Legacy VTK file of the C-alpha trace (Angstrom):
# vtk DataFile Version 3.0
C-alpha trace
ASCII
DATASET POLYDATA
POINTS 367 float
27.358 -61.011 90.419
28.076 -58.707 87.465
25.369 -56.457 86.089
23.018 -57.494 88.852
21.684 -55.951 92.065
20.477 -57.561 95.277
16.931 -56.536 95.949
15.971 -58.855 98.828
16.876 -61.758 101.035
14.272 -64.414 101.470
14.751 -67.619 103.803
18.567 -66.876 103.748
18.678 -66.711 99.873
19.731 -63.579 98.132
17.495 -62.475 95.262
19.184 -60.424 92.441
17.779 -58.548 89.504
19.751 -58.386 86.343
20.340 -54.948 84.560
18.605 -56.369 81.353
15.391 -56.557 83.531
15.161 -52.780 83.126
14.764 -53.188 79.449
11.769 -55.411 79.963
10.215 -52.655 82.303
10.728 -50.010 79.651
9.321 -52.196 77.010
6.207 -53.092 79.080
5.730 -49.353 79.899
5.869 -48.378 76.299
3.501 -51.128 75.239
0.862 -49.995 77.756
1.335 -46.402 76.735
0.742 -47.224 73.075
-2.377 -49.131 74.008
-3.759 -47.003 76.725
-2.393 -43.671 76.024
-2.146 -42.584 79.698
0.266 -42.578 82.566
-2.380 -44.686 84.509
-2.014 -47.361 81.833
1.852 -47.312 82.138
1.634 -47.706 85.952
-0.881 -50.483 85.648
1.357 -52.426 83.236
4.640 -51.933 85.172
2.745 -52.931 88.490
1.408 -56.069 86.766
4.902 -57.058 85.439
6.338 -56.668 88.910
3.595 -58.620 90.551
4.176 -61.353 87.910
7.885 -61.496 88.672
7.072 -61.639 92.393
5.268 -64.871 91.492
8.497 -65.958 89.603
10.451 -65.430 92.775
8.007 -67.520 94.796
8.397 -70.168 91.957
12.102 -70.231 92.374
11.799 -70.195 96.066
9.671 -73.403 95.701
12.579 -75.071 94.078
15.177 -73.625 96.559
13.219 -74.634 99.843
12.438 -78.049 98.584
16.119 -78.677 97.549
16.971 -77.392 101.113
14.986 -80.290 102.610
17.499 -82.649 100.741
20.489 -80.932 102.032
21.145 -78.827 98.805
21.901 -75.126 99.249
20.774 -72.472 96.753
23.388 -69.772 96.253
21.014 -67.186 95.035
18.182 -66.409 92.745
18.505 -63.963 89.762
15.759 -62.352 87.930
16.133 -62.056 84.077
13.768 -60.755 81.400
12.942 -64.332 80.309
12.245 -65.515 84.008
14.085 -66.511 87.154
17.045 -68.867 87.730
17.728 -70.545 91.135
21.604 -71.294 91.310
21.663 -74.596 93.265
24.919 -76.309 94.177
23.520 -79.407 92.335
20.522 -81.272 91.588
19.618 -84.272 93.807
20.994 -87.727 92.729
17.848 -89.550 93.783
15.287 -89.347 90.987
12.426 -88.906 93.463
14.161 -85.990 95.167
14.926 -84.449 91.709
11.270 -84.738 90.675
10.167 -83.137 93.890
12.542 -80.185 93.439
11.575 -79.845 89.816
7.770 -79.960 90.307
7.807 -77.529 93.340
8.068 -74.543 91.240
5.094 -75.049 88.909
3.123 -76.248 92.003
3.621 -72.831 93.631
2.293 -71.098 90.480
-0.838 -73.354 90.618
-1.279 -72.595 94.320
-1.077 -68.879 93.621
-3.581 -69.344 90.799
-5.851 -71.325 92.948
-5.776 -68.797 95.787
-6.632 -65.858 93.279
-9.400 -68.012 91.896
-10.788 -68.632 95.328
-10.725 -64.961 96.269
-12.329 -63.816 93.148
-15.046 -66.407 93.343
-15.812 -65.549 96.930
-16.024 -61.818 95.984
-17.904 -62.385 92.851
-15.207 -60.593 90.766
-14.506 -63.449 88.055
-14.953 -62.120 84.480
-15.267 -63.827 81.221
-12.239 -64.381 79.203
-13.510 -62.018 76.643
-13.216 -59.133 79.124
-9.543 -59.565 79.881
-7.212 -57.388 77.670
-3.761 -55.864 77.798
-5.024 -52.814 79.637
-8.470 -53.653 80.664
-9.859 -56.411 82.959
-9.292 -57.548 86.398
-5.725 -57.231 87.495
-5.934 -60.286 89.856
-7.615 -62.415 87.288
-5.015 -61.658 84.638
-2.356 -62.583 87.265
-4.298 -65.840 87.897
-4.265 -66.644 84.225
-0.639 -65.888 83.789
0.298 -68.163 86.759
-1.616 -71.048 85.048
0.367 -70.363 81.780
3.680 -70.276 83.701
2.826 -73.688 85.440
1.799 -75.296 82.124
4.790 -73.828 80.126
7.214 -74.991 82.794
5.869 -78.510 82.746
6.603 -78.931 79.182
8.824 -82.161 78.829
11.807 -80.169 77.748
15.002 -78.923 79.204
15.589 -76.211 80.678
11.972 -76.187 81.715
11.050 -77.981 84.871
9.018 -80.572 82.922
12.280 -81.688 81.353
13.734 -82.428 84.886
10.524 -84.237 85.841
10.781 -86.365 82.646
14.473 -87.102 83.285
13.757 -88.120 86.992
10.926 -90.540 85.846
13.286 -92.103 83.221
16.082 -92.493 85.693
13.953 -94.888 87.635
14.188 -97.337 84.763
17.663 -96.406 83.212
20.949 -94.744 84.044
20.957 -90.961 84.730
23.134 -90.336 81.616
20.885 -92.312 79.302
17.684 -90.726 80.933
19.322 -87.258 80.344
19.908 -88.181 76.668
16.440 -89.394 76.022
14.931 -86.402 77.886
17.121 -84.077 75.832
16.018 -85.710 72.368
12.296 -85.330 73.405
12.946 -81.705 74.344
14.644 -80.951 70.990
11.743 -82.683 69.305
9.388 -80.426 71.055
11.584 -77.387 70.066
11.426 -78.374 66.351
7.531 -78.593 66.681
7.382 -75.133 68.402
9.681 -73.733 65.726
7.455 -74.972 62.957
4.296 -73.635 64.602
6.119 -70.336 65.254
7.121 -70.074 61.466
3.435 -70.499 60.467
1.685 -68.412 63.238
3.828 -66.658 65.852
7.546 -65.799 65.321
7.891 -65.600 69.172
7.529 -69.299 69.262
10.693 -69.682 67.247
12.565 -67.768 69.902
11.240 -70.190 72.610
12.059 -73.157 70.324
15.702 -71.917 70.154
15.871 -71.456 73.789
14.565 -74.926 74.464
16.869 -76.529 71.724
19.996 -75.023 73.277
18.839 -75.738 76.890
18.384 -79.476 75.967
21.734 -79.636 74.140
23.465 -77.875 77.282
21.811 -80.245 79.815
22.796 -83.372 77.778
26.342 -81.981 77.509
26.682 -81.249 81.175
25.508 -84.751 82.212
27.940 -86.270 79.772
30.692 -84.268 81.386
29.538 -85.438 84.841
29.528 -88.989 83.787
32.902 -88.799 82.288
34.429 -87.202 85.461
32.402 -89.415 87.965
34.971 -92.068 88.512
38.155 -90.122 87.877
40.398 -88.613 90.464
42.159 -85.207 90.316
45.626 -86.914 89.742
44.544 -88.137 86.373
44.078 -84.723 84.881
46.623 -82.682 86.815
49.654 -80.926 85.161
52.881 -82.293 86.599
55.277 -80.337 84.404
54.819 -76.753 85.412
56.716 -73.640 86.603
56.580 -72.051 89.964
57.506 -68.577 91.333
58.726 -67.520 94.748
57.068 -64.547 96.600
60.018 -62.267 95.857
60.275 -63.145 92.345
59.887 -60.138 89.933
57.035 -60.065 87.420
59.694 -60.127 84.717
60.335 -63.706 85.744
56.599 -64.439 85.066
56.945 -62.814 81.755
59.936 -64.963 80.742
58.019 -68.187 81.761
54.855 -67.118 79.885
56.724 -66.416 76.697
58.720 -69.515 76.928
55.848 -71.977 77.257
52.065 -72.164 77.448
51.587 -71.858 81.137
49.464 -68.757 82.092
49.044 -69.258 85.897
51.822 -69.741 88.216
51.769 -71.171 91.803
53.778 -69.103 94.268
55.753 -71.394 96.567
57.446 -70.550 99.899
59.284 -73.490 101.828
57.553 -75.934 99.521
53.975 -74.647 100.358
51.658 -72.825 98.045
51.071 -69.358 99.323
49.487 -67.815 96.279
48.679 -67.941 92.498
49.772 -65.364 89.985
47.295 -65.406 87.086
47.716 -63.713 83.746
45.207 -61.029 84.674
47.198 -60.427 87.952
50.474 -60.245 85.987
49.032 -57.674 83.416
47.472 -55.552 86.198
50.837 -55.524 88.075
52.888 -54.614 84.978
50.428 -51.758 84.206
50.506 -50.467 87.792
53.994 -51.267 89.076
56.216 -52.454 86.221
58.192 -55.596 85.707
60.294 -55.301 88.844
57.332 -55.591 91.173
57.284 -58.780 93.342
54.915 -61.595 92.577
53.688 -61.596 96.280
52.335 -58.015 95.780
49.922 -59.149 92.911
49.278 -62.809 93.530
45.920 -64.152 94.829
46.541 -65.348 98.362
43.198 -67.365 98.477
44.350 -70.571 96.866
41.994 -73.568 96.091
43.634 -76.822 96.971
42.623 -80.552 96.395
43.977 -83.899 97.447
45.367 -85.892 94.487
42.675 -88.635 95.131
39.798 -86.259 95.351
36.934 -86.833 92.738
37.503 -84.642 89.692
33.771 -83.879 89.391
33.813 -82.064 92.806
36.964 -80.226 91.844
35.378 -79.031 88.513
32.422 -77.568 90.497
34.706 -75.644 92.781
36.835 -74.296 89.845
33.718 -73.047 88.060
32.556 -71.267 91.226
35.808 -69.787 91.896
37.451 -66.582 90.772
40.960 -68.194 90.608
41.454 -70.326 87.498
44.055 -72.641 88.962
43.883 -75.278 91.744
46.850 -76.663 93.602
46.860 -80.476 93.885
48.501 -81.814 96.949
49.896 -85.100 98.210
50.246 -85.443 101.927
50.313 -81.609 102.171
52.981 -81.105 99.509
52.410 -79.733 95.957
52.118 -82.566 93.575
50.653 -80.715 90.590
48.232 -78.062 89.338
44.837 -78.263 87.492
42.680 -75.708 85.682
39.710 -75.976 83.404
41.787 -76.471 80.288
43.248 -79.800 81.759
39.853 -80.981 82.719
38.454 -80.161 79.279
41.302 -82.038 77.576
40.552 -85.155 79.731
36.915 -84.969 78.804
37.670 -84.770 75.103
39.944 -87.738 75.372
37.557 -89.875 77.420
34.613 -88.961 75.101
36.714 -90.060 72.038
37.482 -93.324 73.828
33.829 -93.982 74.748
32.602 -93.200 71.205
35.314 -95.702 69.971
34.143 -98.488 72.484
30.528 -97.837 71.472
31.342 -98.159 67.709
33.289 -101.414 68.382
30.396 -102.824 70.331
28.000 -101.839 67.528
30.262 -103.550 64.919
30.425 -106.675 67.055
LINES 1 368
367 0 1 2 3 4 5 6 7 8 9 10 11 12 13 14 15 16 17 18 19 20 21 22 23 24 25 26 27 28 29 30 31 32 33 34 35 36 37 38 39 40 41 42 43 44 45 46 47 48 49 50 51 52 53 54 55 56 57 58 59 60 61 62 63 64 65 66 67 68 69 70 71 72 73 74 75 76 77 78 79 80 81 82 83 84 85 86 87 88 89 90 91 92 93 94 95 96 97 98 99 100 101 102 103 104 105 106 107 108 109 110 111 112 113 114 115 116 117 118 119 120 121 122 123 124 125 126 127 128 129 130 131 132 133 134 135 136 137 138 139 140 141 142 143 144 145 146 147 148 149 150 151 152 153 154 155 156 157 158 159 160 161 162 163 164 165 166 167 168 169 170 171 172 173 174 175 176 177 178 179 180 181 182 183 184 185 186 187 188 189 190 191 192 193 194 195 196 197 198 199 200 201 202 203 204 205 206 207 208 209 210 211 212 213 214 215 216 217 218 219 220 221 222 223 224 225 226 227 228 229 230 231 232 233 234 235 236 237 238 239 240 241 242 243 244 245 246 247 248 249 250 251 252 253 254 255 256 257 258 259 260 261 262 263 264 265 266 267 268 269 270 271 272 273 274 275 276 277 278 279 280 281 282 283 284 285 286 287 288 289 290 291 292 293 294 295 296 297 298 299 300 301 302 303 304 305 306 307 308 309 310 311 312 313 314 315 316 317 318 319 320 321 322 323 324 325 326 327 328 329 330 331 332 333 334 335 336 337 338 339 340 341 342 343 344 345 346 347 348 349 350 351 352 353 354 355 356 357 358 359 360 361 362 363 364 365 366
């Protein structure tokens, strides 16, 4: 994962921190220095933000471990300055399961807040809200308050917050998943407009949150539309059948000729009719720079080739392409190469299907 470092592994899930997280640490340290004017204040501020992000990790683990109960794997968790992201293979198709996964994160924050409240109450350390400040006040009580804020914020009914997924799951019990996503996305964007207006009047930071919510809602709706478009399509519908191939001993100069003669940028490498590698445009450029145009394709090709049967669902193939470093997938029929497919092919099919669906919708409206 680029610009990220692994910091821990919890319950079989790797937790990474992004390089930009360091900017947040520096900013927090500077803020506490300006307010407190001492090294102790800086240490207190940095310790607090690290404790807060430990709670964020637990929030994401809540999602991940709940998803695991439904057979869904979480690839990793990454910490960013704006929060944490659990990279799951997918969200559950069952609305009740999706609701359980979505609500698990905020419930962890509320559980942390309740535990801290219980401890502070039993030890008589609870303070009035007026005694809490950036530098002063109970460390644990401030952490309790922030966990409550995190839970409430994440339960707002807007993507990409957990509340948006809870809303979508609830709507999916009464309508199609695509329609539920569209309705939830519109509600989220309406909330974003309201936050933007409030931010314009009172707090500019709310405008940043509004933009984040607006983009997240649009992205979720777009992703669901793509899934719906590809749901019933097979790989064979989008694969490219008119393409050029290379042999393992072909010089890179042959790849140059084919690249300049057409629009193809990735070439399957075949030996005895079987795909043994893929020469991508990046591989070609690296090979030319390091070894020249007479180097053989087998030296620079990627040997781990993704393959898919011609009847395999296109939605599954898209997921594999997006998670792979190789931009091309070989499509086979009874073990023999039948075509190739990349993200460009799939995007073209999506555009065509979307245009046809919009036309059908307009015709139904006119009728």
